[in-house]
N, C-alpha and C positions, 0 to 999 in steps of 0.2 A: 866918330860916332860911338865907338867903344868907350872912349873917355867919358862921353856924356852919360852913358848907361851906368858906368861905374860910379860917377859922381851922384847920380840919382839914387843908386842903391845905397851909397854911403849915407845919404841924407835920410833914408828910410821911406822914400816916396814909393807908394804902391803903384804897380803898373796899371795902365788903363784896362777896364774890364773888356773881356772879349765880347764880340757881337752876340754869340750864343748865350752867354750869361745874361746880357741885357734883355734878350728876348724871353729867357726863362723868368726873369724878374717881372717883366710886363705881364706874362701869362699868369704868374702867381697873384699879382695885384688884381687882375681881372677876375680870377676865381674867387678871391677874397671879397671883392665887391658884389659878386653874383650870389654868394652864399645866402644872405638874407632872403633874396628873392626865391631861391630854391625852397627854403622853409615855408615861404608864403604861397608857393605855387599851388599846393592842394586846396587851400582856402580860396585863392583867386579863381581857380578853375571852377570850383563848386559855386562860388558867388556869380561868376560869369554865366554859368548854365542856368542856375535856379534864381538868380537875381536880375542881372542886366538883360539877359535874353528875354524873359517874360515882359520886362518893361518896354523894350524895343518892339516886341511883338504886339503888346497892348496899344502902343502909340500907332502902329501900322493898322491894326484893326479899327481903331477909333476914327480913322479918316476914310473908312470904306463902309458900304452897306453890306455887311458880312453875314450871309445866311448860309449855314452849313449844308442845307438841302438844295441849294441852287449852284449851278456851275459858274455863273458870273457874279462877281462881287465888285460893283462899280465904285469908283472913287467919288466921295461926296464932300471932301474937304472938311470944313468945320461944322457941317450941318448937324452932326450928332451932338456937338457941344452946344450950339445955339438953340437946339430943341429943348435943352434942359432949362433955358432961361427965357423961352418964348411962351407966353401964356396961351397961345393958340395951338401949341403942339399937342400931340396925343399923350405924351408922357409927362408933361409939365406938372399936372396936379398930383399924379401918383409919386413922382420923384420927390417933390417937396413935402408930401405927406410922410414919406419914408425918412426924409431928413429930419422932419419935425419929431417923429417917433424916436429916432436915434438920439436926438438932442435931449428929449425928455428923459429917456432912460439914462443917458450919461450924466445929466445934471443931478438926477435923483440918486444914482448909485455911487458916483465917485466920492462925494463927501463922506458917505457911510463907510466906504471901503478904504478910506484914508484914516478916519478917526477911530473907528471900532477896532481895527487890527492894532493900532498904536496903543489903545487902552489894554488890549489883551497882552501885547508884548511887555508893557510895563508891569502887569501882574505876573506874567510868566518869567520875568527876569528876577523876581524875588526868590529867596530860598524858602521852600516849604515842602512838606512831605507829599510825594506824588507829583512833583513838578514835571518830570519827564513824561508821565502818563498823560497829564493834561495837555502838554505840548503835542503829543501824538494825536489826542482826541480832536483838538482844534484843527490840526492839519489834515486829518483823515479824509474829510469830504472832498478835498482838492484832488485827490488821486483818482476819483471817479470821473468817468468820461461824461461829456455833456449829454449824450444819448441816455445814459443811465439816470442822470439827474433829471432830465426833462420828462422822461416817461414816469419816473417815480413820483415826481411832484404833480404831474398831470392827473394821476389817479388820486393822490392825497387831497388835492384841491378841487376835485370834482364837486359841483354844487349839489348833486343828488346822492352820490354814493361815496364821496370822499370822507376820509377819516377826520380831516380838520373840522368840517361842519358837524360831524357826529360828536366830536369832543366838545365843540362850542354848545351844541344843543344839550349835552349832558349836564353842563354847568349853568343852564338857563339863559344862554346868549343866543342870538339869532343863528339858526341852523340852515339858512338858505342863502348865504352870501355868495354871489356869483364871482368867485375868485378869478376865473379864467375867461369869462364871457362878457364882462362889463367893466367900464371905467368908473371910478379910479381903482377898483379892486384888481384889475388886470396888471396895472402898474405896481401895485403893492406886492402882488405875487411875483412878478418878474424881478423886481429889485430885492425883495426879501430872500428869494431863493438864491439869487446871485451873491448876495452878501453872505449868506450861510455857506455857500459853496466855496467861495474864493477868499474869504477873510483869512484863512489859515496861511495862505501863501504870503500875503503881505505881512502878517504877524511874524513869520519866520524871518523875513527880510529886516523888519524893525528890530527883532531880537538880536540879530547879528550886529546891527549898527549900535545897539545899546551896549553890547559887550565890548565894543571897541572904544567906548568913552572911558578915559582913565578914572579910576575910583578916587584918585587924589583930588580931582576937581570937586567931587561931591563932599569930600571931607573938608576941603578948604571952605566951601560954601557954608557947611554946617558950623565951622569955627567962626565964620563971620556973622552967624545968626540968621542965615537965609532960611525961609520957610520952605515947605515941600513944594508949593506952587512956584516960588522964586527959583528953587533949584531946577524945577522942570523948565521954567521959562528961560533961564540964563545959562543952564548947563546942558540939559537934555536936548532941547530943540536946536541950539546951535551945533551940537555934536551930531545931530541927526540930519542936518540940512542936506548933505549930498544924498543920503538915503531917502529923504522926503522927495527930492527931485526925481529920483529913480521911480519911487512908488507912484507918485502922482502921474508921471508921464506914462508909465506902462499901464496904469489903471485906466487912464483916459483913453488910450489906444484900444485896450481890451474891451472896454464898455462900448466904445463907438463901433467896434466890429462885432457887436452882438448878433448872433444868428440862431444858434441852437435853442436858447431858452424860449424866444418868441415863437420859433417854428414848432417846437414840441409842446410847450406848456399852454400858451394862449392861442397858438395857430393863427396869429395875426388879429384875433378878435379883440373887440367887436368890429366887424368889417375888416378894414385894414389899419385900424388905429394903432396897433402894436407891431406892424410890419416894419422891419428895420431896413436900412439902406442895403446891407449885404444881401438880405433876402430878396429885395426887389431887383438887385443886379443879377442874382442867380436866376430869377424868374425871367428877366428880360433876355438874358443870354442863352439859357438852356431850354426854357419852356417855349418862349416866343421866337427862338432862333434868330435873334438880332444881336450877334456878338459885337458888332461895331458900336452900337449904341451902349451896350453893357460895358465895353471897354472905356468909352468916353465917360460914363458915370463913375467907373472905378478911378480914373485919373482925376476927375474933378473932386471926388471924395478924398483921394489921397492928398490933394493940394489943400483941402480944408483941414485935414488932420495935421499936415505939415505946419500950417499957420498956427494952429492951436499948440502944437509942440514947441514951436519957436517962442511963442508968447510965454509958455510955461517955463522954458529955460531962462528967458530974460527975467521972469518974475522971481524964480527960485534959484538963480545961478549962484554958485558957491564962490566966495571970495576968501582967499587966504589972508588972515590978519597978520 
């Protein structure tokens, strides 16, 4: 045996690792694999508490008749869901009216909130005196809360005492326009105020995307004789495609979740014409104490938005050339 050990040593063969060293190596490997999850743990915990838990609770509420004022909350299965699609249910008409109002607002506001900020970003991306000042001016309304915006424009657009009608009357235009009490003026008010309020945010996103497009591409296009429109079409838009996807998706979701503007500016008028889905869900769950049906509405509405978002991603998805 001693001869074997001496021969192995002469050949330079390392002795087999001890059992303790093997265990230490295994523990080190496990710690190394666990390190990424330790960094993710704070986010995962917060996401579980404020993301997954509300979803699970919402699903549980949606299959019960959940009244906060009653001790018993019976299981009703899918009745809260079928009521939304049954024409003889008590909430069918109001639910689809709110869906219609939300769809109208989204269809009217999203194109403006995509195109107008892009134009502003193209202008603000140029070099001219006072560029930083104008960037701040266009973004300034976005820092105001929806309560401030809603109350401010409610008074400005008042048909009798509002400043807007006073200014229109001063220049010889009709001074009795019902901006917040009749259609289509109520939609004009809601969309106009929202575009004025949130365009600055999208413009900043576009501006960041424009600054990431290499200047060499524009120079090469100019050398090739490309016009301003051709440079915009073949250089700017392809370079902004990921940004466009982000802007369109977030704008659609934000517009579909409108609540404060209609609640404060038009107050749903005329009648419930401008009452949004989120507003109706809040009324159903908190005013009428039917949290189960409100949860079912929330889930159905979330599925609608998921379908729209998936379609948007498929339409504007970015491909590497």
